[in-house]
C-alpha positions as CSV (number, residue, x, y, z in Angstrom):
1,M,22.3,-38.8,-8.1
2,E,24.4,-36.4,-7.2
3,E,22.8,-33.9,-4.9
4,S,22.1,-30.1,-6.8
5,Q,23.6,-27.6,-6.0
6,E,20.5,-26.4,-4.5
7,E,20.0,-29.4,-2.3
8,L,23.5,-29.2,-1.0
9,A,23.6,-25.1,0.5
10,L,20.2,-26.7,2.3
11,T,22.1,-29.6,3.5
12,Q,24.9,-27.6,4.3
13,L,22.1,-24.6,5.8
14,R,21.1,-27.1,8.4
15,K,23.5,-28.6,9.7
16,S,24.7,-24.4,9.9
17,V,22.3,-23.6,11.8
18,E,22.6,-26.5,13.7
19,K,26.1,-26.0,14.9
20,L,24.3,-22.2,15.6
21,S,22.6,-24.3,18.9
22,S,19.2,-23.8,16.9
23,S,16.6,-26.0,14.0
24,T,15.0,-25.9,11.4
25,E,12.6,-28.4,11.8
26,G,9.2,-26.9,11.0
27,Y,10.3,-24.6,8.1
28,E,10.2,-25.7,4.4
29,V,12.5,-25.5,2.2
30,P,10.8,-22.2,-0.3
31,T,11.6,-20.3,3.2
32,L,15.0,-21.6,4.1
33,M,15.5,-20.6,0.5
34,R,14.7,-17.2,1.4
35,F,17.8,-17.0,3.5
36,L,19.9,-18.4,1.4
37,V,18.7,-16.6,-2.0
38,A,19.1,-13.2,0.3
39,R,22.7,-14.2,1.5
40,S,24.3,-15.4,-2.1
41,M,23.5,-19.1,-1.6
42,N,25.9,-18.5,1.4
43,P,24.8,-21.4,3.6
44,D,27.1,-20.1,7.1
45,K,25.9,-16.8,6.2
46,A,22.2,-17.9,5.3
47,A,22.0,-20.1,8.6
48,K,23.3,-16.9,10.7
49,M,20.7,-15.0,9.2
50,F,18.0,-17.3,9.8
51,V,18.7,-17.4,13.7
52,D,19.1,-14.1,14.5
53,W,15.3,-14.1,12.2
54,Q,14.0,-16.1,15.3
55,K,15.4,-14.7,18.1
56,W,14.3,-11.3,17.4
57,R,10.4,-12.7,16.5
58,A,10.6,-14.7,19.4
59,S,11.7,-11.3,21.3
60,M,9.6,-8.8,19.2
61,V,6.9,-10.5,17.9
62,P,4.2,-12.5,20.1
63,P,3.0,-15.4,19.3
64,N,-0.4,-14.4,17.6
65,G,1.3,-11.8,15.9
66,I,0.9,-8.0,16.9
67,P,-2.3,-7.2,17.4
68,D,-3.9,-3.8,15.9
69,S,-4.2,-2.6,19.8
70,E,-0.9,-2.0,20.1
71,V,-0.5,-0.3,16.9
72,K,-3.8,2.1,17.6
73,D,-1.9,5.4,17.7
74,E,-0.3,5.0,14.7
75,L,-3.2,2.8,12.7
76,E,-5.0,6.2,13.8
77,F,-2.7,8.6,11.1
78,K,-4.7,6.1,8.0
79,R,-2.1,6.3,6.0
80,I,-1.3,2.8,4.7
81,Y,-3.8,0.9,2.6
82,L,-3.6,-2.5,1.8
83,Q,-5.7,-3.9,-1.7
84,G,-5.9,-7.0,-4.0
85,L,-4.4,-9.1,-5.2
86,T,-1.6,-7.5,-8.3
87,K,-1.8,-9.2,-11.9
88,S,1.1,-11.7,-10.4
89,G,-0.7,-12.1,-7.4
90,Q,1.2,-10.6,-5.1
91,P,-0.9,-8.3,-2.3
92,L,-0.2,-4.0,-2.6
93,V,0.3,-2.0,0.6
94,I,0.4,1.4,0.1
95,C,1.9,4.1,2.2
96,Q,0.9,7.8,1.8
97,V,3.5,10.0,3.4
98,S,1.9,13.0,3.8
99,K,0.1,10.9,7.0
100,H,2.9,10.0,8.8
101,F,4.2,12.0,11.2
102,P,8.2,11.2,13.0
103,A,6.8,8.5,15.3
104,K,7.5,9.9,19.3
105,D,8.0,5.8,20.3
106,P,10.4,4.2,17.9
107,V,9.5,0.9,20.1
108,T,5.6,1.5,19.2
109,F,6.8,2.2,14.7
110,K,8.8,-0.9,15.1
111,K,5.8,-3.2,16.0
112,F,3.8,-1.7,13.9
113,V,5.7,-2.0,11.2
114,V,6.4,-5.7,11.7
115,H,1.9,-5.1,12.1
116,V,2.3,-4.0,8.6
117,L,4.1,-6.5,6.6
118,D,2.5,-9.2,8.6
119,K,-0.5,-8.5,7.5
120,T,0.3,-8.2,3.9
121,I,2.0,-11.3,3.8
122,A,-0.4,-12.8,5.0
123,S,-3.4,-11.4,3.0
124,G,-1.4,-13.1,0.1
125,I,-1.4,-16.3,1.3
126,K,-4.0,-19.0,-0.2
127,G,-5.2,-21.5,2.3
128,K,-1.5,-22.3,2.9
129,E,2.2,-20.8,3.7
130,V,4.9,-21.9,0.9
131,G,6.9,-19.2,2.6
132,D,7.6,-17.6,-0.7
133,E,5.4,-15.3,-0.6
134,K,6.3,-11.4,-2.2
135,L,4.9,-7.8,-1.4
136,V,4.5,-5.6,-3.5
137,A,4.9,-1.9,-2.0
138,V,3.4,1.7,-3.4
139,I,4.9,4.8,-1.6
140,D,3.0,7.8,-2.3
141,L,5.2,10.7,-1.8
142,S,2.6,13.5,-3.1
143,N,2.3,16.6,-0.6
144,I,4.8,15.6,2.0
145,T,6.8,18.6,3.7
146,Y,9.3,18.9,6.1
147,K,7.0,17.6,8.9
148,N,6.4,14.8,7.2
149,L,10.8,13.8,6.7
150,D,11.6,10.8,8.6
151,A,13.9,9.1,7.2
152,R,14.3,6.9,10.3
153,G,11.3,5.5,9.8
154,F,12.3,4.7,5.9
155,I,15.8,3.5,7.3
156,T,13.8,0.8,9.4
157,G,10.7,-0.3,7.0
158,F,13.7,-1.3,4.2
159,Q,16.1,-2.3,7.1
160,F,13.3,-4.8,9.0
161,L,12.4,-5.9,5.2
162,Q,16.2,-6.9,4.5
163,S,17.0,-8.7,7.8
164,Y,13.7,-9.7,8.9
165,Y,12.1,-10.3,5.7
166,P,14.4,-11.2,3.5
167,E,13.0,-12.1,0.1
168,R,9.7,-10.7,0.4
169,L,9.3,-7.6,-1.7
170,A,9.1,-7.9,-4.6
171,K,8.8,-4.5,-6.1
172,C,8.6,-1.5,-4.6
173,Y,7.1,1.9,-6.4
174,I,7.9,5.1,-5.4
175,L,5.3,7.7,-6.6
176,H,5.4,12.2,-6.7
177,M,9.1,12.4,-4.9
178,P,9.7,15.9,-4.5
179,G,12.7,17.5,-5.6
180,F,14.0,18.0,-2.0
181,F,13.3,14.2,-1.3
182,L,16.7,13.7,-3.3
183,T,19.3,14.2,-0.7
184,V,17.1,13.0,1.7
185,W,16.5,9.4,-0.1
186,R,20.5,9.4,-1.2
187,F,21.1,9.9,3.1
188,I,18.5,6.3,3.2
189,C,20.2,4.4,-0.2
190,R,23.3,4.3,2.3
191,F,21.3,1.8,4.6
192,L,20.0,-0.3,1.7
193,E,21.6,-3.2,0.2
194,K,22.4,-3.4,-3.7
195,A,19.6,-6.5,-3.9
196,T,17.3,-4.4,-2.4
197,Q,17.8,-1.2,-4.2
198,E,17.3,-2.7,-7.0
199,K,13.7,-3.8,-6.3
200,I,12.9,-0.3,-6.0
201,V,11.6,1.7,-9.1
202,I,11.0,5.7,-8.7
203,V,8.0,6.8,-11.2
204,T,9.2,10.2,-13.2
205,D,7.7,10.1,-16.4
206,E,4.8,8.5,-18.1
207,E,6.0,5.6,-20.0
208,E,7.5,4.6,-16.3
209,E,3.6,5.5,-14.9
210,R,2.5,3.5,-17.4
211,K,4.6,0.0,-17.0
212,F,3.9,0.9,-13.1
213,K,-0.4,1.0,-13.5
214,E,0.7,-2.0,-16.3
215,E,2.2,-4.5,-13.9
216,I,0.0,-3.5,-10.7
217,G,-3.7,-4.1,-12.7
218,V,-6.1,-2.1,-12.6
219,D,-8.5,-4.9,-10.3
220,A,-5.9,-4.3,-7.6
221,L,-4.5,-0.2,-8.3
222,P,-6.9,2.5,-7.1
223,E,-8.8,5.0,-8.5
224,E,-6.6,7.5,-7.5
225,Y,-3.1,5.8,-9.0
226,G,-4.9,5.4,-12.3
227,G,-6.8,1.6,-11.5
228,Q,-11.2,0.7,-10.6
229,A,-10.6,-0.5,-7.0
230,K,-10.7,1.9,-3.7
231,L,-8.6,2.5,-1.4
232,T,-8.9,-0.2,1.8
233,L,-7.5,1.2,4.9
234,I,-5.4,-2.5,6.3
235,Q,-7.9,-1.9,9.6
236,D,-10.1,-2.7,7.5
237,V,-8.8,-5.5,6.1
238,L,-10.3,-8.9,7.8
239,P,-7.2,-11.1,8.7
240,Q,-6.4,-14.1,6.8
241,T,-5.1,-16.7,9.5
242,S,-5.3,-19.9,6.9
243,Y,-0.8,-20.7,7.1
244,K,0.8,-21.8,9.2
245,V,2.2,-20.4,12.2
246,T,5.7,-22.8,12.7
247,T,6.8,-20.9,9.8
248,V,5.9,-17.3,11.1
249,C,3.6,-16.0,13.6
250,L,1.3,-13.4,11.6
251,S,-2.7,-13.4,12.7
252,S,-3.5,-11.6,15.7
253,P,-4.3,-13.2,19.3
254,P,-8.1,-15.3,19.5
255,P,-10.5,-12.1,19.4
256,N,-13.0,-11.6,22.7
257,P,-17.0,-12.8,21.4
258,L,-17.4,-8.3,21.5
259,S,-14.9,-8.7,18.2
260,L,-16.8,-11.2,16.5
261,L,-19.0,-8.6,14.7
262,P,-16.8,-6.1,13.7
263,A,-15.2,-9.0,11.4
264,A,-18.3,-10.1,9.9
265,T,-18.7,-6.3,8.7
266,M,-14.7,-6.5,7.7
267,A,-15.3,-9.2,5.8
268,T,-18.8,-8.1,3.9
269,R,-16.1,-4.3,3.1
270,K,-13.8,-7.2,1.6
271,I,-16.4,-8.3,-1.0
272,W,-18.0,-5.7,-1.8
273,N,-15.4,-3.1,-1.7
274,D,-17.0,-0.5,0.2
275,T,-15.8,0.2,3.3
276,E,-18.5,2.3,4.2
277,V,-21.2,-0.2,4.3
278,K,-22.2,-1.9,8.3
279,V,-23.3,-5.5,9.2
280,T,-24.9,-6.7,12.1
281,A,-24.6,-10.4,12.0
282,T,-25.0,-13.1,14.3
283,C,-24.3,-16.9,13.9
284,I,-27.2,-19.4,13.5
285,R,-27.5,-22.6,14.8
286,V,-29.8,-24.5,13.4
287,P,-30.8,-27.7,15.4
288,P,-31.3,-30.2,13.3
289,M,-33.1,-32.5,14.9
290,R,-36.4,-31.1,17.1
291,A,-36.5,-27.1,17.4
292,H,-37.5,-23.7,16.8
293,A,-34.5,-20.9,16.4
294,E,-34.6,-17.3,15.5
295,S,-32.2,-14.6,15.7
296,V,-33.0,-11.2,17.2
297,N,-32.4,-7.7,17.1
298,L,-32.4,-5.5,20.2
299,Q,-33.3,-1.9,20.7
300,F,-32.2,-0.7,24.1
301,E,-32.5,3.7,25.1
302,N,-29.6,3.2,27.1
303,P,-25.9,2.0,25.9
304,L,-25.3,-1.6,26.7
305,D,-22.2,-3.1,29.1
306,E,-20.0,-5.2,27.3
307,T,-18.5,-7.3,30.3
308,T,-22.4,-8.6,29.7
309,A,-22.1,-10.0,26.5
310,L,-21.6,-13.5,26.3
311,Q,-20.7,-16.3,24.3
312,T,-22.2,-19.7,25.1
313,P,-21.1,-23.4,25.2
314,S,-22.5,-26.2,23.2
315,Y,-25.7,-27.2,25.2
316,S,-28.8,-29.1,24.3
317,V,-32.3,-27.9,24.5
318,S,-34.3,-31.2,23.7
319,N,-37.1,-32.2,26.0
320,K,-36.5,-29.2,27.8
321,D,-38.9,-26.1,28.4
322,D,-36.5,-23.5,28.5
323,V,-35.9,-21.5,25.4
324,A,-32.0,-20.9,25.4
325,V,-30.2,-17.9,24.7
326,G,-27.1,-17.6,23.0
327,R,-24.4,-15.8,20.2
328,I,-24.9,-12.1,22.0
329,R,-23.9,-10.3,20.0
330,R,-23.5,-6.2,19.9
331,D,-25.1,-4.4,17.1
332,V,-22.3,-2.9,15.0
333,S,-24.5,-1.9,12.0
334,Q,-25.3,1.1,14.4
335,D,-23.9,4.2,16.3
336,G,-23.1,3.7,20.1
337,N,-24.1,0.4,22.1
338,F,-27.7,0.3,22.1
339,G,-28.1,-2.7,20.1
340,L,-27.9,-6.6,20.8
341,D,-28.3,-9.5,18.4
342,I,-29.5,-13.1,19.9
343,F,-29.8,-15.9,19.0
344,V,-32.1,-18.6,20.5
345,C,-33.4,-21.6,20.4
346,G,-36.3,-24.3,22.2
347,D,-37.4,-27.6,21.9
348,Q,-40.5,-27.6,19.4
349,I,-43.0,-28.8,21.6
350,G,-45.9,-27.7,18.8
351,A,-48.4,-25.5,19.0
352,A,-51.0,-27.4,21.1
353,L,-49.4,-28.2,23.7
354,N,-48.4,-24.0,22.9
355,A,-52.0,-23.3,24.0
356,V,-52.2,-25.2,26.7
357,Q,-49.6,-23.4,28.3
358,I,-50.5,-20.3,27.3
359,A,-53.7,-21.0,29.0
360,E,-53.1,-22.2,31.9
361,M,-50.8,-19.3,32.6
362,L,-54.4,-17.3,32.2
363,L,-56.6,-19.9,34.3
């Protein structure tokens, strides 16, 4: 049976990548197809783009992705929101440009762009990354002023999508574009490929607004834009981790013990769609045979030293009189560092022996 044009292109792409001293091993067909589509099914051009992407990823992004801590200053502007999935099942990311100011450090801003794109794409992965996941972006220009005018920031974002996230953008909606921004937009468009420009919709009238709302869906669209969802800051969204690291690293580094509780809080916020709720939790691992166990919440007069929080490894308490204390976590439901959650357990010695031990202590 003869190979299809797509199969022939994939075969040639793999060979071309090998000629460039690299490999496509570990990358699924949907991932490779994105590069082919981005280069009009030209295997040689797609291979060069693929290898350039590999080199860029290796030099720009740590193995486990760019964590919040590296882009903390950018996150503090609170201008990026990560919503649910659109009607077509694609993650929705919203940028409110009025809260943006030109970056003083271009390198940090580039890392921020990568952080946003990686986390947005990961939020659309269901169980396992396929490789062809796309995102929908909304750029809100309402209340923008000359202070927020950052053509270089726009160009950086779109160029990253074009060069390092090929065929990841499904559609980009631009809302509330003021007249003075048109000149800036024409300049930005000089740096956009034709395929990218075709995915951009500037919403200017009621009919376009109706289509925009219909395509996104009320479940993902925030109330501010005519939907039913709440705006959710990207830093408040629990990262997704079920995807192939060999294809593209999208996660954050493994958290330290104290950072696991905020993750529980973010999960609840995501489920309830309420960014204000405060939750504290500690894992209860119930011994199956012979033990008593409980979770305890402690409140102190003085703040706790975070360095004293420990994550206890697996430990057996059977046939021992000691009470084991583990799963030590800071209580993140309270302001300040005055609370502590702990998990305690011990051998089920029984009420009679317990009474004898108490008597021995008193006598």
